[in-house]
N, C-alpha and C positions, 0 to 999 in steps of 0.2 A: 698750397698750388704757387711754383714761382713765375714769376711774370718775365716775359720776353727781355725787360731790361736787365736783369738782375743774371738771367742766360747768358747774356752778352759780354756783361761786364765779366764776371767769372770765366767766358771765352777768352779774352780781351787780356787779362789777368793772367790765365796758364800759358799764353800766345808768348807773353812778356817774358818769363822766365826765359834767361839765357842757359844755351848749354843745350847739348843732348845728354837726352834720356839714354842710361844702358839699357842691354836688353835683360830682358826678364829670364832667369833661366830657374829649374828645377831648386836652388839650393840658395839663390838669391833673387826673390820675390821684390816687387816693386811693390810700395807703400805711398798712400797720399792721407796724407792727416787734415782735418778739416773739422771748423766747428757743424754740430750739428743741421744748422742751417741749411748747408749745402747738402743733406743727405736729400737727394730727390733723385728719380731715376733718371729724369733731364740731365742732370750736373753730373751725374755718374757717364752717362754716356759719353758728354765732354772730356774727360779725365780719363775712360780708356782711351779714347781716340789719341 
């Protein structure tokens, strides 16, 4: 189980990354590499957004 404070920290970290993400295409997909501790449905949803 991931705590709400952990989700808040992950959200703040993702929002602090400068620059715009390029649009994903069938040829160039987007990837996010993270520690296994972040492998949780709530965190995945934040990353997709």
